[in-house]
N, C-alpha and C positions, 0 to 999 in steps of 0.2 A: 746605330747611336747606340753608346757605351750604357750599359744599364746594368743596377747590383755589385759584383764584384772587380769589375773591370772598370767603371768609375772611378771605386774605391782605388783601387791601385793606381791610375791615373794621376789623384791628387798627389798620393802619398808620396806620388815619384815627381811630380810636377813642383811639389812646394819648394822641396831642398836644393832644386832647382833656380825655385827664382828667386829663393836666399840670395844665391850666389850673382845672380844676372842682375839683383835690383839693391837699392839702401835697401837697409831696414825698416827705415821711414815710409818707404815708396810699398813695401809689399802688400800689407793689408787696402793701400786703395788699389790694386792692383785685382788682388788674388778674393778680397770680399765679394765685387761685382760680379765676378765668374760664379762662385759656389751660390751667390743666390740666384744667377741664372738657371746655373745644375738643378738646384732644388725645386725654383717652380717649374722647369720644365719634365722632372718627373711628377708634381703634383698634376702637371695637368695631362701629362698619357697617362697616368692611373687612372685617372678619370675619364678618359676617352676610350681606355681596354676597357673599362668596365662596363661604359656604354654602349661600347660594338659587339661586346662579348655575345655568343650563340647560348644561349641556357643547353644547359646536355640531355637529352630524354635517351633514359636506358630503354633495350627494344628497339 
């Protein structure tokens, strides 16, 4: 699963391609749900990783 900079690069290269493939009015209807899904996925995984993290114990 891409996270961090690789996910940002994916959006940065995907949006211009979507602009070529789809009509201008359709781009928002196609891209917005994908961006919202990506954002929700990041939030859920951030919470899950915090809950499953093992506390660090020195020594």
